[in-house]
Each structure stands twice: as structure tokens, then as C-alpha cells.
N, C-alpha and C positions, 0 to 999 in steps of 0.2 A: 036266393032267387036265381033261376036260370031261365034261359029262353033261347029262341032260335036266332042265329046270327045270319043276317041277310047280306049278301055280297052282290055288287053289280059286276058288269063285264070287266071292270078295271080292278077288281079285288078290293074295292072300298067297302068297308063294313059299316052297317047302319048301327047307331047306338040303340035304336028301337029294338027291344027284346034282348039286348046283349046281356050276358051273364055278369052279375056283380061279383067282383073278387072279394075274398074274405081273408082275415088275418090267419097266418099259419104259424106253427111252432118254429122255433129257431132252426134255421138252415133247411127247412122242408122245401121240396120242389113239387108238391102235390098240385095237380091242375087246379086252376082257379084260386090260387093263394098269393098273398104277399107276405114274405117272411123275413125277419131280421136274421143276420148272421152273427157269428161270434166276433167279427171285427167291430161290432157295435157294443161289445162287452160280453160278460159271462151269461147274462140272462135278459137280453133286450126283448122288447115286444113291439108289435105293430098294432095300432088302433085306428079307429076312424072317428074323428071329432064330428060334432053336429054339422051337417052340410057336406061332409066329405064322402065321396063315393069313388070307387075305382072299377073300371071295366077293362076289357082287352083293348079298347080304343084310347084310353087315357083316364086320368083321374087324379085324386089326391089322397094321401094317407099320412099318418103321424108315426114317426119312428121314435121310440123311447129307449135310449141306451140304458145300460145297467145303472142302477143307482147305488152309490157306495162303491167300494173297491172293485175295480174291474179293469181289464186291460183292453181299452179301445185301441184300434190301429187303423191306419189308412187302408183303403181297399173297398171291396164289395161289402156294403153294410146292410143291404136289403136285396132280396131276390123276388122278382115279379114273374109268376108262372101263369101264362094265359089259360083261360078256361077252354078256349078253342084255338089251337095253334093255327098260325097263318100258313099259307102255301109256301112262302119264302120268308126269310128273315126280314122283318119290317125296319123302317127307320124309326128310331126312338129318340125323342127329345126330353131331357129332364129340364123342365123350364124354370123350376125354382126349388131351392132347398133353403129354408129359413129356420133358424133356431128359435127357441121360445122368446128370445129378446128381439126378434125380427131382423137378426143379422144374417145376411146372405152367406151361404157356405158353398164353395166351389164343388160341383158334382157333375157326373156324367153317366150316361148309360154305357155299360160294358157287357161283354159276353152275350151279345145279341144273337138269338137264334129264332127260328120259327115258333118255338115253344115259350120264349120269354126273354128276360134280360136281368142284369144286375144293376143296382145303383151304387156307384163308387164315389166315396167321399174322402176327405182328409180325416184324420183321427177326430172323433166327435167328443164333445165335452160331457162328462158325467153329470147326470141329473138335469140336463137340458132336454127338451123335446124338439123334434125336427119335423117340419111340415114339408112333404115332398110332393111336387106336382109334375106329372109327365103326360106326354102326348105320343101316340103311336100312329105312324103313317104307313099303311100297307104299300108294298112294292108291286107294281103291275107285272 
């Protein structure tokens, strides 16, 4: 689904009509995608559970590290590439990263550009799933 992104005089984007981001292949940076990286293992995936949606403005998604032998490492484990880049790099808050047991995992937004950002975490646990919630705040 894609649509028009509306901005006011302060560069605030409206969620109405905002493009919905989709899951991308490992380490892709195609516009409008959220992709896992090899820091999450050899073949991780991004999925959207029931009720999860992600846009340029914020949202939630599930990161599934590799199951079985894999080399997870600390660092950028997912890359969010906006469907419609901002005029300036926005402020990004990663508000929650919880594993499948509802245990909070320390995470932060890194490598923030007008086109997107990375989610950096400590090394993730094999076979757990991680719910990631983020909010994007445009800079005037």
C-alpha cells in the first residue's frame, strides 16, 4: 500500500495516506523496507504479527534471528529504509525491543539519515523473536 505523504509547515508528516513499509531481504536498503542484517544471524527475517504495521512515522515489526547454528553479534540487526525520505535526518526513538519471553533488550537507533536508520542491539538469542517498536520525529 502506498499513498501521499502530507507535510505541514513544520515538516510534520501525517500518518494518513503514509506508505506502509514491507519486509525486505537480508541487508537490503530498498525504499519502503525493513530488513534484517547478518548481525542477527545467517538467515534472519522480518515479519509483521497481527496488528503490527510500520510506516515512515513509526510502527512495530518482529525480528526473527536465525534458528539453529548462526553467528549473532552485537550491532545493527535491522535496517529501516523510509518509503519517502525526509528533508533532514529525523529524530528516531526505538521505544521497545522485547524478546518472545517479554524480556526487554537494550537497543537504539543508529546510522540515522534522511533515508532511514538502523536498529542496534546486543547479540540476540537464537530461536527467540524480537518485537521492535519505533517512533520517527521529523526535524523542522
